[in-house]
C-alpha angles and dihedrals in degrees: 000000000000120000093215127108117227117210136191118274111180093168092083106123090218090066092081092046093054093042092052091047089053091053092047094049091045091054091049090047092053090051093047093049090049091053091046092052090049091052090049089051092051089050090053091049091050090049093050092046091049092051091047092050092047091054091046094046099042091109093052094075139247094301094064092042092051092046092051093050091048094048092048096041098057097059091036093057091044090055091047089055090047090051090053091050092049091047090058091049090049091052090048092052091047089053092049089052090050092048092055091044089054091051090052088053089050090053088054088053098256108129096159089103088072126071113263099212091235093161089065094060108121119173090197096056116117094248116338097091094046094048098044094242092154135033135043114346090007136142090254092054090047092055105029116113097142122144099192133060090233091052090051090052092046090053091051090048091051090055094040097046111034122201116266106204134060098231095055093046092051091048090054091047089056091051093049092045092052095047090046089067093051101078096156092047093049095048092045090051092048094046093048092053093042103053095059111095118213100228141013089251092066122091108256092199094061116099131205091351091137097058089085095026123085093200091079093055091042093054091045092052091045090056090050091054093046095051092046089050090051091052092054096049119099120257116270099199110001096084093047108087092186089061092054089049093050091049088062095039103046098051089045090054089048091055093047093048092047091052092047090048091054089049091051097245096111124045117239090241090061090054091049093048091052089051091052091050091051089046090056089050092053092041092059086072095042097110095051093044089051089054091052091050091050088057103043106005123101089029099110095117092050092048089049088053093052092045090053093046091050091051090053090053094043095050095058130076117221137196103196113095096232093049095047094046091049092049091052089061089065094070124070138153087279093058134251122350093235091056091051092050088050089055091049090048090055091051092049089051089052091049091049089057086079086077086074101083097199094047096045093048094059095033092054093040094056108013104030085233100178093051092044092054096043091049090053090048090053091051087052090049092051091053095046104028096123097027101061096065088049091052092050089049090054091053092048092046093053090043097057094038088055089057091055088045092055089049089054092046092049091052109044089163090065120089138219105244125238109248113213135191134215123033114026115271134178115178116164124178118202094342119185139173112268092218093060117082112254092230090060101029121107111212126207140193125235132183127187121168119188137355122292090046118134129179114206107204120197130181147132125279114292091009092124107265098126094043090051092051091051091045092057093043095048094048091049090053092048091048094051091045090060094251133129115265133222096252144088089243140350135187118188141166112217111260139158115261126215126174142188105191109119115035124169135186122242123220090185092055092038090237124148121219091251093051091047090053092048090052089052093050090044091056089054093051092045091055092051092046087055089060102262118144104227137188105210129199115193125177116201101332124213096017090158098071140058121288097253094048090043092054095049092044092048092048092051092048093051091051090049092052090052092049090051093053095252128154132194153094127302120188118196145160089215100100090182088075086070088079089070088078088069091051094045105027093161094051111031131056127181123229131171147193112215136204126201129203111219126166089353091302133108117243122197125189095179090214120143112236134178121256138039121307117242102175120096129190110178095093091045092051093047091053093045092052092047095246091122134014 
């Protein structure tokens, strides 16, 4: 999306930190894999010894065979459990290595390893499409380090809907600043959320595949919707007291009948018939239980992920107000959120046991298993009905704030802006575009005090007007999102932003380019007429008409913006618009980007200067490229 080139910058001081962390995690991974292989070898030895002993002791009777199996099975199962634990640690270390490798790629200027947020692209949005907030080589891709679908959506919302008051912005700044200093915590959080695959069909050995893959976020968001839907549905068994009574009675009868059958007082056929009757009872709810399992069943790995993320949040003390208040939501009269998710995970595991046909046949025939599990799940739902959405919100909040924190950490030269109140103010010192390498980037200052202030920016083609507009817009969005900005300093009063930079026609909607642009400008005027204070950024308005009509229309639009209390930047090739500064000296100022022709070559300094540009380059470029003579 973005028309900016990203270059290598190996001078970033964080490069050595990430490289050293990679080496450290790799060393730990090698040690862990060595231990895991040793455990696997011991398991194999135990298995071979057990088989050898069984063959040798086969003539000693069942007692010796049973004793051998028991002696071998206990350490074997312990080692299996240890293997599973080590496998999780290995996956976690692999993910940490990948995370640091990705950050090294980011330092080089390669952000393609991170998801671009392409599904959030909206050409009709007030500014995001114009300013390349989403898509390849976008601001979203630059910042995104989320490991949950909700976190990815929260990050998009933060960039799409900036904060409107000083207090909230400052609170978010404090949260981002605190998390920025917690490198170990952030990477542990990210790795924990990253290693959990979303379905059994996915390759559990793959790492960080989702960071450039929307399927991960899609599956994660789908689970969120399913579990919220399940929470809102009415209870199937909890409100039926007779069901609760039967769930105590029927299994008790099963146990009594089984005991009597073993004692010879009840024929086996009687026990089987009772089981079939109970199976019919459970089966009458089969369709509805299947629906519940389709919503929340087979989600053990995801629940394990959320449980682990909640533990990471719970086990840390915070100072920032947002972080502490969010953490407080994780404790209720029923205990910690992570413990509750662990209980739900156990119930989901129990429900998933119905996928074993042999088990579920006997369990439902004599224990009413499906109904027992669903009833316990409903009791859990009753206790945590309102809490679960809050817990998910806490995870998503920490997730997207961690992305902003990593952005801040990766750019220590960036600053948190000063957020002001009262009359509108935008004062940026040495502001640049964060997607342009600092070694090649030309930074500029800008000062606007008060509403009804417009800067008319003229300049030749390729002189830097459009890049400057995007630079100001992007830094305003970052500032009002609570993030650091690409500048030496920035003061800003919160304000709504609306742009008209990239307009396209639509064959499908039967709209011409000119009509699409008029609709865009109309939406800006409508918002101001409705009383909104807007900062507008317009790049070369009314390109779809003749020069005379364009000039008169542009002049009328500028006057309308002033009348409606608007402020902003307007870039144009129409140098005649510079005369408006004489008509409205208190509202309009002229700035320019110049180009010089030296030794038959164009020279650009990309520095913003006062005044109206007089130098043109289109004719020169056409001759140089052989288009004209």
